N, C-alpha and C positions, 0 to 999 in steps of 0.2 A: 411420635417421632419414629421413622424407621431408617433404613439404609440411604436411601435418598437425602436425608437431612431436612426434608420438607415435612410440614404439616399439610393436610389435604388443601386447606384455604391457600398457603403459600404456594403449593404446586399448581393451583388455578390461577394464582396471580401471574405466575411466570408463563404460564400458557397463554395467558390473554396480554402479555406485555407487549406484543405486536402493535397493539392498537394506539398506545401512545407513542410507539416509535413511529408508525405511519402518520400521526397527526403531527408530530414534529418535522418529519421529512417533508410533508405537504406544505406546511409553514415556511419551511426554508425554501421549498421549490418555488413558491409562489412570492418569496422575499417579502413577507408579512413584517418580519423584523426590521429589515432596511427601510421599508415605507414608514414605519413608525420613527425609526432613529431616536432622536431626543424630543419627538413630540407627543402630544396626545391626541388620539383621533377616535371617531365612532367607527364601528364595523361598516357603516355605509360609506364613509370617507374611504375607507381602505378597499371597498369592493370597487367603488368609482375609479380608484388609482390603479388598480391591478385587473380590472376587466372581469370579476367574479361575481357571483350572486351575493345579494345582501345577506340573505339566510345563511348561506354557506360560510361567508365571512364570519359572520356573527357567531355560529356554533362553533367553528373551528378555533376563534379566538377565545372563546369563552372556556374550551377544553385546555387552552395553554395557560389559563389562570392558575388552576390547582396545581398544574406541573412546574409552577415557580418561573415561567418563562414570559408571562405577561402580566400587567397589574390591570384592574379594572375599578375605576371610580366614577359614578354618576353617569354610567353608559359609555364612558371613553377610556380606551386601552392605551397602554404605554408599556415600552419595555422594563424589564428587571435590569439591574445591574450587571447580571450574568448575560443577558441577550444582548446589551449594548456592547459589551466587551468581545463576545465570541460570535454573535450571530448577524450582526450588522455590516454589511459589504462596505469595505474601506476602512474598517477598524483594524489595526495592527495585528489583532489577534484572531481576525476573522477565520472561522473554520470552514473555508472554502471547500476542503476535501469532502465534506457531507455530501457534495453533488455526486461524488462517485458512490456513496452508500445507496442514493437514490436509484443509481444505475444499477446497482446489485439488486434491489428490490425483485425487479423483473425476473433475473435468473434464479433467485431463491425462491419464487413462487413455483417454479417446475421441479422442485426437489423430489416429490413422490415419483413424478415420471423419470427423473434423472436416476434415483435409486432403483428402480425396476430396469432400466437399461443398462446401468452400469457406466453411463457417461453423459455429457450434457444432450439435452434434446432440443436445444436451440440451433438455430442456423446461423451459428456464430461467424462474424465476418472477422477476419485478421485485423489486428490494430491498423494497419495500413489503409484499410477500407472504412475505418470509423469516421465519423464527422469529427471536427475539430474540437468541439464541444465535449464530447466523451473523452478524447485523449486529453484535453486540458484539465478535465476533472479528475482523472485517473492520476495525472503527473503532480497535480494539487495535492491529493490524497497522500500520495507516496512521499511527497515532501514534508508534509506535515508530520508523518510517521517517522520518517527518516532522519528529521534533524535531532530529537531527543536520542534516538536508538544509536545514530553514529557517535554520539559523545560517550557512550558506554562501550561500543565495540572498537573503536579506532584505537584506544588506549591499550587494547589486548593485542595488537598486532605488533610485532617487531619490524620496524622499519629501518634499523641500523645500516643494513647493507642494501637497502632498497633505493634506487634512484628513478625508477620509471613505473608507472602503474597504469594498467588498463582496467577501467570500471566497466565490465559488460553489462549492457541492460541499466546503465548508471541513471537514466531518467533525468531528474532535476539536478543531480550532482551532489545531493546532501552528504554522501559518504565521501566523495572525492574532495569537497572543501574541506572536511574535517580532516582528512589525511594531509591535507596542505597546511592546515593550522598546527598540525604536529610537527611537520618537517616542511618548512617553506621552500626548500630547495628541489623539491620533487618535480618532476614532469608527469603531469597525470592527463590521461586520454579517457573520454566516454564515448562509448560504443553503443549506439541505439539506432532505431529506425530513423529514416529521414523526417517523418512527421513528428517525431521525438525531439530530434536534436535541434530543429527549429526553435522549440521551447527552451531546451537546455540552455541555447546560448543566452536567452532572457536572464535565466537563473545566474549564469556565470557572471553577466555584466553587472546585476543588481547585488551580487555578493562580493564583487570587487576582484574577481579572478580573471579578468579579461587578459590574455596573453599568458595565462599560466595554467589553465585548462582548456583543453583542446577537444573538439568532437570529432567522431568518425562515424558517418551513416552507413547503415547496413543491417542485414538480418544475421544474427549470430548464428543460425545454423547453416547459412549458406555463403556468406560473404568472408572474406579475408579480412583477419585481425590486424594485420600489420606488424610492427615489432621488430625483434622481440622485446619483451618487457621483462622486468625483475619480478613483477608480481601480478597477478591478475586475480580481480576482486569480483565476486558473484553475490550479490545481496539479493534474496527473494526473486531467484531466477529458477532455480531447479525444480521448484514446486509447480512451475507452469508447464513443464515439459513431461513426456513419457519417458520411460527409462531408457527406451533406445534414442531418443533424443538427446537426453542428458549424455549418454556415452559418446554421441557424436560432439557435441559441445565440448566436453571434457578433453577429447583427443585434440580438438583445435586449440584449445587452452594450452594443452602440454606443448604442441607443436609451436605455440607463440611465446613461450617463456624461455629465458635464459638458462643455462645449466646452472644449477645451484638456486635458481628462483623457486617461487611457490605459488600456488592457487588458494585462497581464502573464501570459502563459502559460508555465507551467513543465511540461515534458514531455520525453519521448524525441524529438528531432527528427532523423530519419534522414537519410543522405547519400542522393544521388540515385538509387543502385543499392540502396539499402536494406541494405547489408552492414555498416554501422556507425552508430552505436555499437554495440558488442557486446550490451550489455544490451537495447538496443532491439530487435535480432533476436530475443531470447528471448521479450521482453514481447509482441511481435507473435504469437507462438505462443499466449501465454496469454490474449490476446484472440480468437483464431481458435477456440479451444476453449470459451471462455467467454461470449462475446457474440455477437449476431446480426451486428452491423455494425462493431464496434469494430477498430482498428488502430493502428500507430504510422505517423507521417506525415512526409513530406519537408518541407524549408523552402519549397519553392515551392509545395507543396500549401497550407500554412497561409498563406502570403502571399497566395495566390490568394483564399482564402476571406475574408481581412482586407480585401482589396481590393474584393471584391464587396459586402460589408456597410458600406463607407465608411470605414474606419481607413486611416491614412496613416503614412508615414515610420517603416516597421518597421525594428527592428533585432533582431539575435540576439546572445546572450551565451553561451558555452560555460561549463559548470561540470564540476567534477572528478568528479562522480558519475554521469556520463554523461547526464545532463538537460541541456536548453539552456533558455534563457529568450528568448522572444519578447515584445518591448515593442513596441507600436503605439499611435498617438495619435488622438484625433478632431478 
């Protein structure tokens, strides 16, 4: 054992872990689990249903058996209880956000080139130009992650003097819904791209907040926020932007908040040498391969932008999921 905490065998196991990950992602992408659902089928039957090769289906499904995601008996396959619960489309706990992980695979394969260049080497299209399936997968992934996170983060925010909230880049509305559950008389507005707010409204209706949560469509670096609001909330936003873009965004926030109001930022906030929190170090790589100027930022960097744009009395609150809350006042 050494400073890595690995034996050489464990290290090689970690290095090769992408193989099983890719097997699972491909099976999810081909909807193998959904085709099986509650039934028992041969790999040839699955191949016929999905339009893939019999050999490919058989080898893929065999690999899913020792992973605990499929069972095999007499040449026929079936889902395990875990797969039925989480990997079958239509299940209440279906992990639809995995589709976004499939999309991330392409950007992460460019990591070596991105490290050499210091930025993404992909010809990235803005979200407004992405196809509907990509946007839907992204929002589903953010919703799946946001629902449990919101239950920890929202109780940390004092809403006693808050009547109106703008949720910038609010996506599915997971945090907005939790704010309303905490304080039902709030007026909450979600600002996001037109391609996103069309999906946001479906989440609003599904969660039973029709007429309580409202959408505003636009680009948060370019378009007016309306308002003023008592609080502006930015969850998982600043890591997508360059430092200059974040200063532009925070200045817009400052100009759209009532005097005595506040901005609340939820994101990975790095220690000064950028080696923790651990999820933030990995997410910095995700921003390197996938964005032109995005990154994870330190407390001093974020506080500096807030100072420049007029905010005062900053405070930081750590959370158990690796994110931090930064709260600043006008």
